[in-house]
N, C-alpha and C positions, 0 to 999 in steps of 0.2 A: 663743892660740886664743880666740875668743869663747865665751861661755857659751851652750850650746845651749838652756838653759832659757828664754832671752830670746826665742827664736824659737817662736811658737805656731801656725805654719801646719801643715796636715795633712801628716804624714809617713808614708810607706808603705814596707814592705819586701816585695818579691816575689821569692821564691827557692824552688825545689822541694826544696832540701836542708834537711831539718828542723834539722840541727845548725847550719847557717849561720844560719837564721832565729832559732833560740833564742839563739845567740851575739849576733847583732845586736840583738835585742830587749832582752837584758840590758844590753848596752853602752849603748844609747840611753836606756833607762829610767834607768840609773845616771847619765846625763848630764842628766836632768831633761826629756827630750824625749818627749812622748806619741807613740806609733807604733802602726800597725796592720800586721799581717803576713798575707801570702797565700801559699799553696803552689803556685799556678798563675797564669798570665796570664789564663786564663778567669775564675777566681774574682775576681781583681782588677778586671777590666773589668766584670764583672756587678755588683759592689758600688759601683763608682766613679761619682761625679758628674763627668763629664769636663770640665765647665766651671768646676769649683771649683779655684782655685789651690792649690798645695801642691808637695811634692817626693816623688818615688818613687825608692827605691834598687832597681834592677831588674837581675836576673840576665840576662846577655846571651843565654845559650843554656841552656834548661832541658831536662831529659831527656824529659819527657812534655808533651803538649799544645803550644800555640803557644810560640814562642821569645820572649825579651825584645825582640828586634828587631821581631818581628811586633806585639807589644804597642805598641812605640814607633811603628810605622807607623800603627797604628790611632789613636793619640793625635794624630798629625800630621793624619790625615784628618779627625778631629773638631775640629781646631784647638784642642786642649786647652791651657790655660795651665800645665799641670803641668810642673815642672822635673824632668828625668830624669838621674839619676846612675847610670851602668852599673857593674855588677860583672862582670869578665871573667876568664877563665883566661889563662894565659901564651900559649896558642896562639891567642887570639882578639883580640890587641891591634889588628891591622889592621882587624878588624870594628868594634871600639870606636871607633877613630879615624874611620872612615867615618860612624858614627852621630853623632859630635860634629859632623862637617861638615854633617850633615843637620839639626842643631839640638839634639842632646842637650847637657846642660850640661858633663859631663865623664865620666871613667871611672876606675875603680880596679881593680887586679889583686887578686883574692882570694888569700890572706886578710889583706891589708894593712889592718887596722883603724885603725892610726895615721894612714895616709894618708886613709882614709875620714873619720875625725873631723876631720882638717885641712881637707878640702874641703867638708864638709857645711855649716858656717856660711855659706859663700859661696853654696852652692846654695839655702839657706833665705833668704838675703838676696834672691836672684833671685826666689824664690817670693813674697816680700813685695812686691818691685817690680811683679811681675805682678798681684798682688792690688790694688795701688794703681791700676795702669793700668786694670784692669777696673772698679774703682769709678768712676773718672773717665769712662770710656767709657759706662757705664750712665746717666750724668747726661744724655746726649744723647738727643733723640728719634730715632726711626727715620729721619725725614727729615734731621735734622742729621747723622746718621752717613753717610747717602748722600752728602750734600753734602761732608762731610769727606773721604771717599775721593777725590772728584774734585778738591777743592782741593789735597790732598796731591800730586796728579799735576801740578799747575800748570795745570789746565784753566781757561780764562777763564769769568767769570760767565755770559756770554751762551750759551756752549756748554754749561755745566752746566745752565742753565735748560732747554735743549733735550733734554739727555740724561736728566733726571730722569723718573721714572715715578710719577704723571703729570707732564708738563712744567709749568713755572711761569714767572713773569716773572723777568728778571735782578734786579729790585729785591727780589723775594722771596729770591733766592739771597744777595744782600747781607745781608739780615736774618738768614738762617740762619747765614751766615759769622760775623757779629758775635756771635750767641748762642753758637755752638760755641767760638769763640776765648775768649770770656769764661768759659765753663764749664770748658774744658780749661786755661785760663791760659797760652795761647801767644800770642806777639807777632806771628808771621808764618807764611806758608805753609811756609817751610823747616823751622821747628821742628816743625810738625804733620807734615810729610812724614817727617822723621827718626824721630819718635816712632811713627808708624804702621808704618814699616819695621821698627823694633825690636820692635814688638808685632804682627807680622803675623798672629798667632793670633786676634786680636780678631774676634768675630763681627759681622756687619753688622746 
């Protein structure tokens, strides 16, 4: 297993069970990983910068307030780059699987801390990849991002020029294409398309 201390992205624990929170905090601190804990989904969402990459260990179903699934749905609505690793009970495995299909990173049945520690480095690696993607995306101007969305769909330059708001000339689109490919270090439209599909949470 990788050393968790080498991963420095924001890590959160959201669980309404105080014993679980304390246990996970001690476990993660002992592994050298800084972590913040929250007793409810509401408290987590209120304190959160939803556009900051990181990883959240999220209880699937909490006894009071909104559930972990509802928190996850809000993160999806916000197009947050946060990586979500769910904690589920034995009777909630089917719900956890559905959450993964919707974009959650993975799930662990409580209280299997060994499995959690085994999966957490990969989740934090995913958080690191999202942070890098966000950093690259913010290099683009708003106009270049708009062009990039159309280029990724295979739209011809002439059509892109017409669709942009405000419209511009096809030659301007060519210039925007050249700049965004240079900034993102992509060689062709297909690479850009795959990258944007992988990072669909990126804001325009």
